[in-house]
VORO-423085 format. One record per residue (C-alpha): residue in one letter; x, y, z negated. Coordinates in nm, 2 decimals. Layout:
rest: A px: X py: Y pz: Z
...
END
This chain:
rest: X px: 1.07 py: -0.67 pz: 2.07
rest: X px: 0.73 py: -0.74 pz: 2.23
rest: X px: 0.52 py: -1.04 pz: 2.15
rest: X px: 0.19 py: -1.16 pz: 2.28
rest: X px: -0.11 py: -1.06 pz: 2.06
rest: X px: -0.49 py: -1.08 pz: 2.10
rest: X px: -0.72 py: -0.84 pz: 1.92
rest: X px: -0.94 py: -0.54 pz: 1.95
rest: X px: -0.86 py: -0.17 pz: 1.95
rest: X px: -1.07 py: 0.15 pz: 1.95
rest: X px: -1.07 py: 0.34 pz: 2.28
rest: X px: -1.10 py: 0.71 pz: 2.21
rest: X px: -1.21 py: 0.79 pz: 2.56
rest: X px: -1.49 py: 0.53 pz: 2.57
rest: X px: -1.57 py: 0.56 pz: 2.20
rest: X px: -1.60 py: 0.18 pz: 2.16
rest: X px: -1.39 py: -0.12 pz: 2.06
rest: X px: -1.23 py: -0.29 pz: 2.35
rest: X px: -1.02 py: -0.60 pz: 2.39
rest: X px: -0.76 py: -0.74 pz: 2.46
rest: X px: -0.45 py: -0.59 pz: 2.31
rest: X px: -0.19 py: -0.73 pz: 2.53
rest: X px: 0.13 py: -0.71 pz: 2.33
rest: X px: 0.27 py: -0.64 pz: 1.99
rest: X px: 0.56 py: -0.40 pz: 1.95
rest: X px: 0.76 py: -0.25 pz: 1.67
rest: X px: 0.81 py: 0.12 pz: 1.67
rest: X px: 1.13 py: 0.29 pz: 1.57
rest: X px: 1.00 py: 0.37 pz: 1.22
rest: X px: 0.94 py: -0.01 pz: 1.16
rest: X px: 0.56 py: 0.01 pz: 1.20
rest: X px: 0.41 py: -0.28 pz: 1.40
rest: X px: 0.15 py: -0.19 pz: 1.66
rest: X px: -0.06 py: -0.37 pz: 1.91
rest: X px: -0.08 py: -0.19 pz: 2.25
rest: X px: -0.27 py: -0.25 pz: 2.56
rest: X px: -0.50 py: -0.09 pz: 2.83
rest: X px: -0.87 py: -0.04 pz: 2.80
rest: X px: -1.03 py: -0.26 pz: 3.07
rest: X px: -1.30 py: 0.00 pz: 3.14
rest: X px: -1.11 py: 0.33 pz: 3.17
rest: X px: -0.75 py: 0.23 pz: 3.18
rest: X px: -0.64 py: 0.44 pz: 2.88
rest: X px: -0.37 py: 0.31 pz: 2.65
rest: X px: -0.52 py: 0.18 pz: 2.33
rest: X px: -0.32 py: 0.12 pz: 2.01
rest: X px: -0.39 py: -0.06 pz: 1.68
rest: X px: -0.17 py: -0.04 pz: 1.38
rest: X px: -0.11 py: -0.38 pz: 1.23
rest: X px: -0.04 py: -0.49 pz: 0.88
rest: X px: 0.29 py: -0.59 pz: 0.73
rest: X px: 0.22 py: -0.96 pz: 0.71
END
């Protein structure tokens, strides 16, 4: 189940916060995460979201 989501995530390769996170997904263990691509280097960035 993927939903649209906007926010920032930390890019490990660039060592900076980047935006946008493109989609919200739910992992198999039930944890919600925002996933997207870094606009500078193209690395996948992930942000763990709260339960609410």
